[in-house]
N, C-alpha and C positions, 0 to 999 in steps of 0.2 A: 310873380312868375315871369320867367324870361320869355320875351316874345319870340314867336316862331320865325325862322329865317324865310325871307321871301323866295318864292319858287323861281328857278332860273330856267331859261331856255337856251339851248346851244345852237349856234348858227355857224355854217361853213361858208367862207368867202372864197371865190376864185378871183384873183387879182392879176391884172396886166400892168406892166410899167416899163417905161424907158429908163433904164438904170444909169444912163451916162452922167446924170447930174447928181447922183446920190452915192452915199458911202456904203452901199450894200443893204441887205435886209435887216440884219441884227441891230437892235437898239444900242446906241452908244451915248456916252455922256455928252458928247458934242452935238447930238441930234443929227439931222439930215440923213436919216435912214428911212427905208420904206416902213419898217415897223413903227418908228417914231411918229411918222405922219399918220399912219393908220390909227394908232392909239389916240392921238390927239383928236382925230375926227370922231372916233367912237365916244370920247369923253364930251365932246361938244354936243353930240346927239343925246347921250345919256351919261352924266357925270359919275354914275355908280360903276361903270365899266372901267377896269384898270389895266387890262392886258389882253393882247391878242397873241395866240400861239401859232407860229408858222410851221409849214411842213418841212422847212429846212432853210439854210442860209444861202443867199447868193452874195458873191463878192461885190466890192465897190466897182461900179461901172457895168455890172452885168444886168441884162434885162430879162423880162419874163413875159410869156404869153399866158401862163396859168400857174402862178404861185398860189398856194392854198393856205388859209389860216382860219382858225376858229376862235370864237369868243362866246362868253356867257352873258346874257342880258336878263335883267329882272323882268318878271311878268308885267310890272307896272309900266314898262316902256311902251307896251301895247303897239308894237310895230310888226308888220308881217315882212316877209322876205323882200318884196318889191319896195316897201317903205324903207327898209334898211339900205338897200342898194342905192336908192335915190338920195337918201339923206347923207350917206357917207360920201358919195360922189360930189355932193354939193360942198363938202368941206375938205376934199382932197385936192392936191395940186393937179393940174390937167395932165401931167405925165404919169399919174397913178390913177387907175380906175378899177372899181369893183365891177367885174364882168358878170358875176352871178352870185346870188346869195340863196342858201337853202337851209332849212331846218334839219338838224341831225340828232341822233340819239345822245342822251346826256353823257354817256361814257365814250363817245367818239373823240379821237384825238388826231388832229391833222398831221402830226409828225409820226407818232408811234403806230398809227394804223396804216400808214402808207406802205405799200409793198413794192413800189417801183417808181422810177423817174426817167424822164426822157429829156435829154439836152441836145441842142443843135449848136455846132460851132461852124461859123462861116469864114471861108478863106476867099480873098479877092486877089486873083492872079493876073495882074496887069501892071503896066508901067505907071499908070496914073489912077489914083483912087478918087472916084467921083465924090463931090462934097456930101451928097445925101447918104453915102455909105460910111462917112467919117465916124469912127468908133463903133461901127456896127459890123465890122469885119476886120480880120487880121490881114493887113496889106502885105502880100508877098510878091515882089516884082519878078515876073517870069513864070513859066509853066512848072508844074510838078508832074512827075511820073506817077499817074494814078494807080498803076499796077503795083509799083513799089510801095506807095503809101498804103494801099489796101493790105499788103503783106505785113507791113509794120503794125498797122492797127489790129490785125487779127491776132497778134501776139497777146493782146490784152483780153480777148474774149474768153470767158470761163471764170472760174473762181480762183483768185490769186491773193497774195499778200501785196497790197498796193502801198505799203508804207513809203517806199522810195518815190512814189508818184503822188505824193501829197505834201502839203506844207505843215510844219509843226505849228501848233497854236500857241505854245508857250504858256499853257494853262496848268502845268504840272502833271498832265496826264499823257503826254506824248509817248513816253516809254511803255506805258501799260495799255494804251488804247489798242483795241483790236482793229487791225487794218485789213482784214480779209473782207473782200466784197466780190459779188458775182456780176459780171457784165454779160448780158444775154446776146447783144448784137451791137456791132458798129458798122454803119453803112455809109458809103460815099454816094452822094446824089449830085449829079451834074445838072446845071441849070441851062435854060435856053440861052442865057448869057454865058459864053464860054469862059469868062473871067471868074465866075462864081462857082465855088465848090463847097458843098455843105457836108459836114460830118455829123452823123446822127448816132448818139450814144444812148443805149437803153440798159438799165440795170436795176438791181434792188436798192441801191443807194450809192452815194459817192462821197468820198472824203474831201476835206478842205483843199480846194484848188486842184482836185484830182483830174477833172476833165481837161483843164488847162495844161497840166503836166503831160497827160497822155497825148494831147494834140501837139504840143511843142516837141516832145520827144519823137513822135512819129514823123513829123515834118522834117526835123533835123536828120533823122535816119534816112529819109527819102533824099535829102540833099547831100548825102554821103558824109555827114559830120558825126554819125553815130552808127553803131552796128546793131543789127537785130539780135545778135547773140547777147549783146550787153543789155538790151531790153529784157530778154528772157532771164538773164542772171538777176537783174534787179527785182524780178517778180518772185524769186525763190525765198524772199525774206531776208532783209538786211537790217543792220543796226539803224535805230531811229534817226541817227544823224546823217546817214548816207542818202542822198537824194539824186534823182535824175537831174542832169544839169540844165534842162530846157523846160521852162514854163511859159506857155503862150500867154499873150496879153488878154485882159478881160474882154477886149474888143471882139465882137463876133460871137460871144457865148450867150445863149438864150435858153432859159428853162421853158420847155414846151408843154410838159405834161407831168402831173402827179397821179399815180395809179393807186387805187384802193381796192380792197377785196371785192369779189363778185364782178370783175371786169369793168368796174366803174372807174373811169378816168376823168380827171378834171382838165379840160382843155378850153381854149378860147372859142372853139366851135360850139360849145355847149352853153354859151352865154345867153342870158335872157334880157 
């Protein structure tokens, strides 16, 4: 008689990482991604675990305060949430940390159950970029008209076809992929440091490099290099090959929050 499969328990991780040294979240053949290091750590703790599923991808160089991922562990591992957090952190590089681990329902999925995400993009508006901000902000020499920037960014709020504000993946699905997304808010937050300007994007989900395209296009529009009317035209639905001409660098982009039903959000402030 065929032996019964071992019972599994599903865990949800909230991860923070400095992405400047890594090739993004998604596992690659060459390694050096957040998912690769997480899966290696999981297998060192329990060799029966083969994969961790993320809430979404972050690009190369992009950091996160609260990326989420889930995995299934056999009951024989006999580890509670705090044990998993400590064990994984012992095997992860110091720039990747499990901030929280919790037990979730067997049918929970970190990607498909997410109902929203919150990103922050930081601009640094000064002649000199301090070394500790290197690759943590887009360095723009000189001031920006925040009123004009706000008007440009508000063009994106609502439900639109964002095909022109995303990068093609080259996976054979670019023409058929649904590019409609809803952005609930984009806020400009000025810091006590007058050189720092943070853009906060909240929405149901974001396409590949979408926040970077929105940021780059709005900044160039504010600089007089693009028209708001052109932003609005590109949101009406264009051929998959037509793209907005400005994509901001990964510097400054940070995944701050993944939101799940019931107003439950995963953020660094909820770490244990």
